[in-house]
Rosetta silent file (secondary structure, phi, psi, omega in degrees, C-alpha in Angstrom):
SEQUENCE: MFRLSLATLLLAVGLTACVTVTPNTLSPQEAADLKVTSLEVVVPPEARIDWTSAEDDYLRDRKLSQTDPALVATPDARSHLRNLAASRLKAKLDRVIAQRPAGTRPVRLVATLVHVDIPSAARRVIIGGVPTVTANIDVIDAQSGARLTTYRGGVGSRMAGQGVYGVVGDALVQSMGADDLFDRAASDYAEGFGDWLAHR
SCORE:     score description
SCORE:     0.000 S_00000001
   1 L     0.000  -39.537 -174.459  104.310   71.297  102.478 S_00000001
   2 L  -103.871   25.083 -179.641  103.616   74.682  104.014 S_00000001
   3 L   -62.851  132.625 -177.830  104.085   73.630  107.635 S_00000001
   4 L   -76.720  142.838  169.850  105.512   76.486  109.688 S_00000001
   5 L   -74.944  157.993  179.704  108.756   76.105  111.525 S_00000001
   6 H   -60.504  -38.923 -179.079  108.725   76.792  115.256 S_00000001
   7 H   -62.885  -40.841  179.890  110.918   79.865  114.745 S_00000001
   8 H   -66.367  -40.753  179.974  108.469   81.314  112.248 S_00000001
   9 H   -62.712  -44.030  179.299  105.493   80.661  114.494 S_00000001
  10 H   -64.335  -38.918  178.504  107.198   82.376  117.400 S_00000001
  11 H   -63.630  -44.945  179.736  108.135   85.314  115.184 S_00000001
  12 H   -61.225  -42.555  178.582  104.570   85.683  113.944 S_00000001
  13 H   -65.027  -40.138 -179.870  103.209   85.586  117.494 S_00000001
  14 H   -64.442  -40.521  178.583  105.816   88.121  118.595 S_00000001
  15 H   -62.106  -42.869 -179.511  104.895   90.506  115.818 S_00000001
  16 H   -64.480  -38.141 -176.616  101.227   90.287  116.738 S_00000001
  17 H   -73.385  -32.887 -172.095  101.922   90.806  120.404 S_00000001
  18 H   -90.110  -21.165 -173.830  104.244   93.753  119.968 S_00000001
  19 L   -76.791  126.029  174.205  102.462   95.788  117.316 S_00000001
  20 L  -125.700  116.122  179.017  100.403   98.711  118.641 S_00000001
  21 L   -93.558  133.003  179.063   98.668  100.867  116.068 S_00000001
  22 L   -64.864  143.943 -179.639   97.786  104.412  117.030 S_00000001
  23 L   -69.248  151.629  174.266   94.024  105.053  117.027 S_00000001
  24 L   -75.800  114.142 -175.791   92.325  106.950  114.238 S_00000001
  25 L   -80.772   -6.955  173.745   91.525  110.311  115.874 S_00000001
  26 L   -80.392  147.349  174.986   88.924  111.161  113.232 S_00000001
  27 L   -71.877  159.681  176.074   85.336  110.203  113.963 S_00000001
  28 H   -54.042  -37.408  178.922   83.740  107.597  111.713 S_00000001
  29 H   -67.845  -42.828  177.633   81.736  110.373  110.072 S_00000001
  30 H   -63.687  -42.554 -179.346   84.833  112.528  109.492 S_00000001
  31 H   -64.951  -39.383 -179.569   86.753  109.574  108.096 S_00000001
  32 H   -66.583  -23.054 -176.751   83.906  108.655  105.721 S_00000001
  33 L   -87.796    0.836 -177.988   83.896  112.198  104.352 S_00000001
  34 E   -74.716  142.319  173.434   87.547  112.070  103.241 S_00000001
  35 E  -124.455  107.791 -176.882   88.404  112.288   99.558 S_00000001
  36 E   -73.903  117.546 -179.413   91.919  111.102   98.824 S_00000001
  37 E  -100.366  -21.334  177.892   93.412  113.343   96.131 S_00000001
  38 E  -160.239  155.309  177.859   96.995  112.092   96.178 S_00000001
  39 E  -136.408  126.387  176.226   99.243  109.456   97.699 S_00000001
  40 E  -121.373  134.915  174.601  102.996  109.753   98.136 S_00000001
  41 E  -111.866  118.500 -177.139  105.252  107.000   99.445 S_00000001
  42 E  -106.721  133.641  175.565  108.510  108.254  100.958 S_00000001
  43 L  -121.073   98.138 -179.657  111.438  105.967  101.717 S_00000001
  44 L   -68.805  155.857 -178.644  114.046  107.833  103.785 S_00000001
  45 L   -55.493  -29.543 -177.979  117.698  106.751  103.546 S_00000001
  46 L   -82.076   -4.967  177.800  117.565  105.389  107.086 S_00000001
  47 L   -61.327  138.368 -178.256  114.705  102.999  106.276 S_00000001
  48 E   -93.912  121.507  179.129  115.877   99.406  106.694 S_00000001
  49 E  -123.137  109.492  176.353  115.268   97.264  103.636 S_00000001
  50 E  -109.996  100.578 -170.972  116.196   93.574  103.847 S_00000001
  51 E  -148.758   79.447 -172.447  115.132   92.137  100.499 S_00000001
  52 H   -60.732  -41.960 -176.488  117.634   89.624   99.146 S_00000001
  53 H   -64.572  -37.318  177.563  115.638   88.603   96.069 S_00000001
  54 H   -68.406  -37.737  176.762  115.360   92.237   94.899 S_00000001
  55 H   -63.039  -42.689  179.570  119.111   92.687   95.466 S_00000001
  56 H   -62.767  -41.721  177.372  119.778   89.555   93.398 S_00000001
  57 H   -61.384  -41.028  179.297  117.566   90.863   90.585 S_00000001
  58 H   -59.437  -46.625 -178.551  119.411   94.190   90.668 S_00000001
  59 H   -67.780  -42.198 -177.384  122.780   92.455   90.274 S_00000001
  60 H   -64.596  -43.844 -179.405  121.530   90.026   87.637 S_00000001
  61 H   -61.881  -28.778 -178.556  119.974   92.760   85.512 S_00000001
  62 L  -100.555    6.401  179.561  123.262   94.661   85.509 S_00000001
  63 L    54.804   43.106  179.022  125.368   91.531   84.994 S_00000001
  64 L  -102.424  160.083  178.716  127.241   92.151   88.228 S_00000001
  65 L   -62.134  137.497  177.975  128.793   89.580   90.553 S_00000001
  66 L   -98.517   12.001 -179.744  126.303   88.092   93.011 S_00000001
  67 L  -113.450    2.420 -179.487  129.021   87.156   95.491 S_00000001
  68 L  -110.002  103.234 -176.187  130.218   90.669   96.374 S_00000001
  69 H   -65.113  -19.184  179.688  127.966   92.199   99.072 S_00000001
  70 H   -65.060  -25.634 -176.894  129.540   95.638   98.511 S_00000001
  71 H   -69.863  -23.083  178.431  127.716   95.872   95.166 S_00000001
  72 H   -99.303    7.090  176.786  124.299   96.043   96.847 S_00000001
  73 L  -106.411    1.612  179.064  125.496   98.644   99.344 S_00000001
  74 L   -71.086  157.173  177.866  126.227  101.308   96.730 S_00000001
  75 H   -55.578  -39.050 -179.141  124.089  104.486   96.599 S_00000001
  76 H   -66.305  -41.714 -179.148  122.629  103.354   93.259 S_00000001
  77 H   -66.414  -44.976 -178.720  121.679   99.924   94.585 S_00000001
  78 H   -66.788  -37.361  176.784  120.068  101.311   97.749 S_00000001
  79 H   -63.264  -39.984  177.684  118.206  103.942   95.746 S_00000001
  80 H   -60.179  -45.805 -179.073  116.926  101.226   93.429 S_00000001
  81 H   -65.474  -40.699  178.272  115.612   99.192   96.365 S_00000001
  82 H   -61.918  -46.206 -179.306  113.954  102.243   97.952 S_00000001
  83 H   -64.257  -39.872  178.750  112.260  103.177   94.691 S_00000001
  84 H   -64.215  -46.938  178.547  111.124   99.610   94.086 S_00000001
  85 H   -60.865  -41.591 -178.699  109.685   99.257   97.582 S_00000001
  86 H   -64.078  -45.018 -177.678  107.910  102.619   97.288 S_00000001
  87 H   -67.828  -36.781 -179.238  106.292  101.805   93.950 S_00000001
  88 H   -71.652  -40.058  177.084  105.174   98.348   95.015 S_00000001
  89 H   -67.209  -40.062  179.625  103.662   99.588   98.281 S_00000001
  90 H   -59.577  -40.102  179.876  101.973  102.480   96.490 S_00000001
  91 H   -60.659  -39.947  179.903  100.297  100.081   94.074 S_00000001
  92 H   -71.828  -39.747  176.931   98.727   98.142   96.927 S_00000001
  93 H   -65.991  -39.983  179.253   97.618  101.286   98.749 S_00000001
  94 H   -58.775  -39.758 -178.142   96.167  102.732   95.547 S_00000001
  95 H   -65.282  -42.747  179.725   94.035   99.625   95.114 S_00000001
  96 H   -66.821  -43.678 -178.998   92.640   99.857   98.645 S_00000001
  97 H   -62.971  -37.010 -178.240   91.991  103.601   98.363 S_00000001
  98 H   -64.574  -21.386 -179.039   90.175  103.130   95.054 S_00000001
  99 L   -84.643   -8.963  179.775   87.661  100.885   96.804 S_00000001
 100 L   -81.323  137.561  170.875   86.659  103.647   99.251 S_00000001
 101 L   -63.740  134.789 -177.774   83.580  105.743   98.535 S_00000001
 102 L   -79.493  132.656  176.074   84.828  109.290   97.904 S_00000001
 103 L   -91.511 -152.131 -177.310   83.777  111.956  100.401 S_00000001
 104 L  -116.068  -13.145 -177.377   83.925  115.720   99.998 S_00000001
 105 E   -95.372  111.485 -177.202   86.956  116.732  102.121 S_00000001
 106 E   -71.153  132.635  178.441   90.162  116.520  100.034 S_00000001
 107 E  -136.196  154.866  171.222   93.171  114.964  101.791 S_00000001
 108 E  -106.297  145.742  173.545   96.682  113.901  100.854 S_00000001
 109 E  -112.115  129.689  176.097   98.244  110.705  102.116 S_00000001
 110 E  -122.644  109.657 -179.314  101.974  110.590  102.821 S_00000001
 111 E   -98.771  130.779  177.836  103.281  107.126  103.640 S_00000001
 112 E  -113.523  114.413 -179.374  106.761  106.814  105.113 S_00000001
 113 E   -73.910  131.006 -177.003  108.304  103.371  104.802 S_00000001
 114 E  -104.396  -46.186 -172.597  110.123  102.309  107.944 S_00000001
 115 E  -153.890  134.942  171.734  111.173   98.696  107.463 S_00000001
 116 E  -124.370  128.683  177.070  110.948   95.981  104.814 S_00000001
 117 E  -133.950  102.568  178.971  111.936   92.427  105.711 S_00000001
 118 E  -113.129  100.820 -174.113  111.512   89.875  102.923 S_00000001
 119 L   -65.402  137.633 -179.631  113.219   86.657  104.054 S_00000001
 120 L   -70.802  166.293  176.264  115.307   84.882  101.438 S_00000001
 121 H   -60.676  -41.937 -179.883  114.651   81.285  100.428 S_00000001
 122 H   -61.998  -42.775  178.977  117.798   80.190  102.265 S_00000001
 123 H   -63.169  -39.678 -179.802  116.674   81.900  105.458 S_00000001
 124 H   -71.132  -26.582  174.305  113.243   80.325  105.275 S_00000001
 125 H   -72.321  -42.222 -170.972  114.824   76.898  104.827 S_00000001
 126 H   -84.803  -52.475 -174.489  117.237   77.252  107.745 S_00000001
 127 L  -124.289   -8.296 -178.304  115.431   79.309  110.431 S_00000001
 128 L    86.572  169.268  178.831  112.126   80.402  108.883 S_00000001
 129 L   167.489  147.633  177.527  110.818   83.905  108.414 S_00000001
 130 L  -117.687  142.579  177.392  107.726   85.873  107.402 S_00000001
 131 L   -71.748  135.253  179.083  107.658   88.862  105.031 S_00000001
 132 E  -136.087  146.775  173.508  106.829   92.148  106.733 S_00000001
 133 E  -130.839  125.437 -179.148  106.306   95.745  105.641 S_00000001
 134 E  -120.844  132.544  179.347  106.196   98.558  108.209 S_00000001
 135 E  -155.757  163.396  172.575  105.212  102.156  107.416 S_00000001
 136 E  -118.785  144.813 -178.927  103.442  105.202  108.845 S_00000001
 137 E  -127.935  121.575  172.862  100.828  107.197  106.941 S_00000001
 138 E   -90.637  133.320  173.545   99.911  110.836  107.589 S_00000001
 139 E  -101.778  114.758 -170.480   96.453  111.987  106.531 S_00000001
 140 E  -118.800  132.260  176.500   96.827  115.656  105.603 S_00000001
 141 E   -62.966  124.309 -173.908   94.180  118.225  104.761 S_00000001
 142 L   -68.547  -22.569 -177.359   94.830  119.135  101.133 S_00000001
 143 L   -91.285  -47.970 -175.638   93.798  122.779  101.586 S_00000001
 144 L   -90.655  -22.161 -174.896   95.294  123.780  104.936 S_00000001
 145 L    81.417    4.435 -179.500   98.185  121.313  105.094 S_00000001
 146 L   -75.265  139.332  175.664   97.161  120.332  108.617 S_00000001
 147 E   -80.253  122.810 -173.539   97.830  116.768  109.673 S_00000001
 148 E   -89.791  -40.648 -179.505   94.470  115.245  110.600 S_00000001
 149 E  -166.403  163.833 -178.864   95.552  111.826  111.882 S_00000001
 150 E  -135.203  131.980  172.678   98.377  109.316  111.512 S_00000001
 151 E   -89.824  101.628 -175.101   98.404  105.573  110.966 S_00000001
 152 E  -123.531  134.659  178.069  101.457  104.660  113.015 S_00000001
 153 E    95.988    2.138  179.653  102.689  101.238  114.019 S_00000001
 154 E   -73.690  136.439  178.307  100.976   99.288  111.262 S_00000001
 155 E  -128.865  126.802  173.657  102.776   96.161  110.051 S_00000001
 156 E   -95.417  133.022 -176.330  101.783   94.096  107.042 S_00000001
 157 E  -152.732  134.222  176.093  102.709   90.426  107.297 S_00000001
 158 L  -135.123  149.326  179.781  101.728   87.230  105.500 S_00000001
 159 L   -69.304  154.836  176.769  102.940   83.703  105.911 S_00000001
 160 L  -136.339  160.082 -179.384  105.361   82.154  103.413 S_00000001
 161 L   -61.556  136.736 -177.448  106.441   78.604  102.698 S_00000001
 162 L  -116.169  154.076 -178.948  108.965   77.312  105.232 S_00000001
 163 H    72.260  177.020 -176.588  111.588   74.584  104.989 S_00000001
 164 H   -60.908  -50.368 -176.936  112.730   73.018  101.718 S_00000001
 165 H   -67.239  -37.605  178.345  109.325   71.803  100.595 S_00000001
 166 H   -65.093  -40.983  178.975  107.576   74.998  101.634 S_00000001
 167 H   -66.153  -41.589  178.537  110.040   77.176   99.742 S_00000001
 168 H   -65.095  -42.483  179.143  109.751   75.021   96.614 S_00000001
 169 H   -64.694  -39.660  178.775  105.963   75.047   96.823 S_00000001
 170 H   -63.816  -42.051  177.792  105.907   78.791   97.339 S_00000001
 171 H   -62.329  -35.302 -178.691  108.097   79.344   94.276 S_00000001
 172 H   -66.664  -45.668 -177.607  105.722   77.145   92.269 S_00000001
 173 H   -69.833  -28.910  174.796  102.594   79.129   93.177 S_00000001
 174 H   -68.890  -36.788  178.710  104.438   82.381   92.440 S_00000001
 175 H   -67.575  -17.766  179.431  105.374   81.060   88.997 S_00000001
 176 L   -95.046    5.730  173.649  101.636   80.466   88.425 S_00000001
 177 L   111.955   -0.324  179.316  100.843   84.126   89.115 S_00000001
 178 L   -71.905  156.369  177.495  100.487   84.391   92.886 S_00000001
 179 L   -57.210  145.883  172.300  101.832   87.473   94.665 S_00000001
 180 L   -79.688 -179.260 -171.901  105.461   87.381   95.705 S_00000001
 181 H   -64.557  -40.253 -179.991  106.427   87.840   99.349 S_00000001
 182 H   -61.694  -49.539 -175.553  106.707   91.633   99.199 S_00000001
 183 H   -62.791  -33.257  177.385  103.312   92.046   97.554 S_00000001
 184 H   -62.749  -49.263 -178.677  101.696   89.737  100.126 S_00000001
 185 H   -66.903  -39.101  179.256  103.009   91.788  103.017 S_00000001
 186 H   -66.461  -37.497  176.166  102.233   95.083  101.257 S_00000001
 187 H   -62.061  -44.771  179.653   98.659   93.912  100.565 S_00000001
 188 H   -63.365  -40.013  177.927   98.174   93.067  104.213 S_00000001
 189 H   -62.801  -47.983 -177.842   99.552   96.464  105.235 S_00000001
 190 H   -62.594  -40.740  179.251   97.289   98.310  102.782 S_00000001
 191 H   -66.161  -37.929  177.205   94.212   96.369  103.888 S_00000001
 192 H   -63.700  -40.152  176.210   95.033   97.133  107.510 S_00000001
 193 H   -64.285  -42.700  178.868   95.281  100.824  106.725 S_00000001
 194 H   -60.385  -41.434  178.080   91.974  100.746  104.872 S_00000001
 195 H   -65.850  -41.457 -179.438   90.276   99.073  107.831 S_00000001
 196 H   -62.692  -45.205 -176.786   91.842  101.570  110.262 S_00000001
 197 H   -66.167  -33.245 -178.535   90.778  104.566  108.178 S_00000001
 198 L   -90.728    4.362 -179.113   87.222  103.253  107.919 S_00000001
 199 L    61.075   35.791  177.487   87.033  102.379  111.627 S_00000001
 200 L   -90.759    0.000    0.000   86.465   98.711  110.799 S_00000001
């Protein structure tokens, strides 16, 4: 049911091969002593967000036509998508950060969302696709404002059901409470950041 299409497999391999994450310039001891006091997720207007299901929800909630692409290109629609992506990514990062033992050096985290790609059901049926979330995170000294290190190049990605049966099966497990595609990719991204920060 969840067999990957060849296109999806090649895409997943390509993502793995091309992603290079900048090293954590803090020593393991310095990283362990960090105490995260705040987390902000910024989504600049130039961030690319391809998230058809969220666009459909936006139109449906406002009882707008779902056949006019101009309606999801309005400033209000794009702002809605940016805010939604920011809040959903922040929730996953908050969970990972809460699992860290608190150190003594207060720091702020500023995450800048770069790209969200959540393939639609139609796309996964026809050519395949995996959900991905790309962002950069600055670790900033809360007292001096100095940037201590940056998590750059991290991509969160999880497999999703492919083809007709895979898409139907994926929708079924989501209806039973499993994470949707965005949350899966955001969870993977947050876990990757947590591992990077802890030098794991």
